[in-house]
C-alpha positions in Angstrom: 53.3 123.3 109.6 56.4 121.6 111.0 59.7 122.8 109.6 62.8 120.5 109.6 65.9 122.5 108.7 68.9 120.4 107.6 72.1 122.4 107.8 74.9 122.2 105.2 76.8 124.1 102.6 75.9 124.4 98.9 78.2 123.3 96.1 79.6 119.9 94.9 82.8 120.4 96.8 80.9 120.3 100.1 78.4 117.4 99.3 80.4 114.7 101.1 81.8 116.8 103.9 81.0 116.3 107.6 79.4 119.8 107.7 76.7 118.5 105.3 75.4 115.7 107.6 72.2 117.7 108.1 71.5 117.7 104.4 72.2 113.9 104.2 69.6 113.4 106.9 66.8 115.5 105.4 67.5 113.9 102.0 66.9 110.6 103.6 63.8 111.8 105.4 62.4 113.1 102.0 62.9 109.6 100.5 61.5 107.7 103.5 58.4 109.9 103.6 58.0 109.9 99.8 58.0 113.7 99.6 58.0 115.5 96.2 61.3 116.4 94.5 63.3 119.2 96.0 62.6 122.7 94.5 64.2 126.1 94.8 62.2 128.3 97.3 63.9 131.6 97.8 67.3 131.0 99.4 66.6 127.3 100.1 65.6 124.0 98.5 62.4 122.6 100.0 60.1 119.7 99.8 57.0 119.0 101.7 54.3 116.4 102.5 52.5 114.7 105.3 53.9 112.7 108.2 50.8 111.0 109.6 48.3 113.9 109.5 50.9 116.7 110.0 52.2 118.9 107.2 56.0 118.9 107.2 58.4 121.1 105.2 62.0 120.0 104.8 64.4 122.8 104.2 68.1 122.9 102.9 69.3 126.5 103.1 71.6 127.6 100.2 73.2 130.5 102.1 76.2 128.6 103.6 76.3 127.4 107.2 76.9 130.8 108.8 73.7 132.3 107.4 71.4 129.2 107.7 68.9 130.9 110.0 67.8 133.2 107.2 65.9 130.2 105.7 63.4 130.6 108.6 62.3 134.1 107.7 59.3 133.0 105.6 58.0 130.8 108.3 58.4 133.4 111.0 55.9 135.6 109.1 53.2 132.9 109.3 50.3 133.3 111.7 50.7 131.0 114.7 54.4 130.1 114.0 56.1 129.0 117.2 59.7 128.0 116.9 59.6 126.0 120.2 57.1 123.5 118.7 57.5 124.1 114.9 61.2 124.0 114.2 63.7 121.1 114.3 67.2 121.7 113.1 69.4 118.8 112.1 73.1 119.5 112.3 76.6 117.9 112.5 78.2 117.9 115.9 81.9 117.4 116.6 81.4 117.0 120.3 79.3 113.8 119.7 81.0 110.6 118.5 80.2 109.3 115.1 77.4 106.7 115.5 75.5 108.7 118.0 73.0 111.6 118.0 71.6 113.9 120.6 68.1 115.4 120.6 67.3 118.5 122.7 64.1 120.6 122.8 66.2 123.7 123.5 69.7 124.7 124.4 72.7 126.6 123.3 74.5 126.7 120.0 77.5 125.1 121.5 79.8 127.0 119.3 78.2 125.7 116.0 77.9 128.6 113.6 74.8 127.2 111.9 73.0 127.0 115.2 74.2 130.5 116.1 72.6 131.8 112.9 69.3 130.0 113.7 69.3 131.5 117.2 70.1 135.0 115.9 67.2 134.7 113.4 64.7 133.4 115.9 66.0 135.6 118.7 65.7 132.5 120.9 67.4 129.2 121.7 64.0 127.6 122.3 63.8 125.3 119.3 64.5 121.6 118.8 67.8 120.4 117.5 69.1 117.0 116.6 72.9 116.9 116.6 74.5 114.0 114.6 77.9 113.0 115.8 80.9 113.4 113.5 83.8 113.0 116.0 85.9 110.1 114.7 85.3 106.8 116.3 89.1 106.4 116.5 90.1 109.0 119.0 93.7 108.7 117.8 92.6 110.4 114.6 93.4 114.0 115.3 90.7 116.6 114.5 93.3 119.5 114.2 91.8 122.7 112.8 88.0 122.5 113.3 87.1 124.4 110.1 89.3 122.0 108.0 87.9 119.0 109.8 84.2 119.8 109.2 84.8 120.9 105.6 86.8 117.7 104.8 85.1 114.7 103.2 83.9 112.2 105.7 85.7 108.8 105.3 83.5 106.1 103.9 83.6 103.9 107.1 82.4 106.9 109.2 79.7 107.8 106.7 78.5 104.2 106.8 78.2 104.6 110.6 76.2 107.8 110.2 73.9 106.2 107.7 73.3 103.2 110.0 71.7 105.8 112.4 69.1 106.8 109.9 66.3 104.5 111.1 66.7 105.8 114.7 66.9 109.4 113.4 63.7 108.9 111.3 62.1 107.6 114.5 63.1 110.7 116.4 62.0 113.0 113.6 58.6 111.3 113.4 58.2 111.4 117.1 59.0 115.2 117.1 56.4 115.7 114.3 53.6 113.6 115.8 54.2 113.9 119.6 56.2 117.1 120.1 59.6 118.0 121.5 59.0 117.0 125.1 57.9 113.5 124.4 60.7 113.1 121.8 63.2 114.4 124.4 62.1 111.8 126.9 62.5 109.0 124.3 65.5 110.1 122.3 67.3 112.7 124.4 70.3 112.0 126.5 
């Protein structure tokens, strides 16, 4: 089973914030792939189905960003689980401009607390991640305090730019599921 973990924070006050871009993406994937309705599964909401012939589970942790990695515990107990080939984390990234994304088959957390939690849980940085850019297109717009910035509602014009990426992100996610991280990295990595 392939696991795609979208990172975000629970609660209505966070739904439209930049930090919840990972949830927006997995919600979109669930719709495109015609997966069942989201349901509570331990400390997460999950949905699953087939992408091609591969079983995929989409996961939205409900533990807040800093504890997101805990959502992977049930999968780590499964026979044959290999984070390097079975986990893709989708997350917001302030170092990447809005309208762009970066796929990597492995790497560092880059200061992102959600990725730090995933790495702590897996005891490894060897898992795929897709970072969706949230840095304002207008570099004149100051970011200021990072926590305030990521927990602030994304302006409509920037959200529209993120949503315009969805077809390419779906392509990257499907490539990861069907062809693996190395092939996806050669096609979608930069």
